[in-house]
C-alpha positions as CSV (number, residue, x, y, z in Angstrom):
1,M,-49.4,-53.6,72.1
2,A,-51.6,-51.6,69.8
3,S,-48.5,-50.6,67.7
4,V,-48.0,-54.2,66.5
5,I,-51.4,-54.5,64.9
6,P,-50.7,-52.2,61.9
7,V,-47.4,-53.9,61.3
8,I,-48.9,-57.4,61.1
9,F,-51.9,-56.1,59.1
10,I,-49.6,-54.5,56.4
11,L,-47.4,-57.7,56.5
12,A,-50.5,-59.8,55.7
13,I,-51.4,-57.5,52.8
14,V,-47.8,-57.6,51.4
15,L,-47.7,-61.4,51.7
16,G,-51.0,-61.6,49.8
17,L,-49.6,-59.3,47.1
18,M,-46.4,-61.5,46.9
19,A,-48.6,-64.6,46.5
20,C,-50.5,-62.9,43.7
21,G,-47.3,-61.8,42.0
22,Y,-46.0,-65.3,42.2
23,L,-49.1,-67.0,40.9
24,F,-50.2,-64.6,38.2
25,V,-47.0,-63.8,36.4
26,P,-47.3,-65.1,32.8
27,K,-45.1,-68.0,31.7
28,G,-42.2,-67.1,29.6
29,P,-38.4,-66.9,29.5
30,Q,-38.3,-64.0,32.0
31,Q,-40.8,-65.5,34.5
32,T,-38.3,-66.0,37.3
33,T,-36.8,-62.5,36.9
34,I,-40.3,-60.8,37.0
35,R,-41.3,-62.8,40.1
36,T,-38.0,-61.9,41.8
37,A,-38.4,-58.2,40.9
38,I,-42.0,-58.1,42.2
39,M,-41.2,-59.9,45.5
40,L,-38.0,-57.8,46.1
41,T,-39.9,-54.6,45.5
42,L,-42.7,-55.5,47.8
43,A,-40.3,-56.7,50.5
44,S,-38.2,-53.5,50.3
45,C,-41.2,-51.2,50.4
46,Y,-42.6,-53.1,53.5
47,L,-39.2,-53.0,55.3
48,M,-38.9,-49.2,54.6
49,W,-42.4,-48.6,55.8
50,M,-41.9,-50.7,59.0
51,V,-38.6,-49.1,59.9
52,T,-40.1,-45.6,59.5
53,Y,-43.3,-46.6,61.5
54,M,-41.3,-48.1,64.3
55,A,-38.9,-45.2,64.4
56,Q,-41.8,-42.8,64.9
57,L,-43.2,-45.0,67.7
58,H,-39.9,-45.4,69.5
59,P,-37.5,-42.6,68.7
60,L,-33.9,-42.9,69.7
61,I,-33.7,-39.3,71.0
62,T,-36.5,-38.1,73.1
63,P,-37.7,-34.6,72.1
64,Y,-37.6,-31.9,74.7
65,R,-38.9,-28.4,75.1
66,S,-36.5,-25.5,75.6
67,T,-37.3,-23.2,78.5
68,K,-35.2,-20.3,77.2
69,G,-36.8,-16.9,77.0
70,G,-39.3,-17.3,79.8
71,E,-42.1,-18.5,77.5
72,S,-44.9,-20.3,79.2
73,L,-47.8,-22.3,77.7
């Protein structure tokens, strides 16, 4: 269960940054475009980080040690 804590913690940080991006973008003709770009960037970075983190915690292929050559540790 300890592996879920960093995911939720980083999610809270990203959501906070999204809220700041939404609230503090200056008014103007490109306000919606800037807001969308900021939120999509943050969401994409979070998803990439989360997929990489979860893939390291739960790999699809389990690593194994070769016993060729008679090496012993």
